[in-house]
N, C-alpha and C positions, 0 to 999 in steps of 0.2 A: 504493499500499500504506499503511495506517495504521500509525502507530508513536507509542511512548511516550518517544521520544527527548527532546523538550522537557521532559516531566514528570520522568524521570530526572534529567536534567542540573540542572534547577532544585532538586530534592532535595538535591543535593551543592552547590548555590550556585556552580556553574560557569558562567562566560561561554561563549558559543559559541566564541570563541578559545581558551579553556583547554581544551575538550572537543576542538576541532581540533589543538592541540598535541599532547594526549596519543594522541590516534588517528594522528598524523602526516599529517593532510589539512588542506586549506585551510579557512578559515571559510566561504566560499562552499558547500563541500561540505556541512558541518554544516548550514547554512541550507536547503539543497535537500533533504537528508534529513529535516528536521524538518517541512517543508512538503509532503512527499509528492512532490515533483517528481523525486526521484531515489532509486532503489532502490539500495542499496549492494552491492558484490560481496559474494561469500561470505566471502572473508578480512576484508573490513571489517566485515561484520555479526558474525563470530566476535570481532573486536577490540573491538566495542560491548559483545557479551555479557561478555568478560572485564572490561572496563573497569567496567561496572554490576554485574558479579557476579550475573547472572542468565542463563537460558536465551535463546536467540535468539527462541524462541516468545513469551517474557515481553515483548518489545521490539516485534516486528513481528506484524501481523495482516493476512492476505491477503483477510479478509473471508469466510473459508470456501470459496474457490474450491477446485474439484477438477479437475485436468487429467488424471486417470488413466482 
C-alpha cells in the first residue's frame, strides 16, 4: 500500500525516531511503513491520522483496490 508518511514526516522536520516516539512504536516500524513493507494496524493508522491531523485516506492509498 502506498503512503505519504515520509512526505508528511519531512514536512514537520521530524526524524523517523521522533515519529516512532510519538506513535509509541519502533523506528524500524516507521521505516517499514514508509517503504510499504508493512501495513499498519487500524489503531496505528488512526494514531498516524491524529498525529498528522488528516484523514487516514489522505495518508494511505490502496491503489483503487475493491474487495467488495
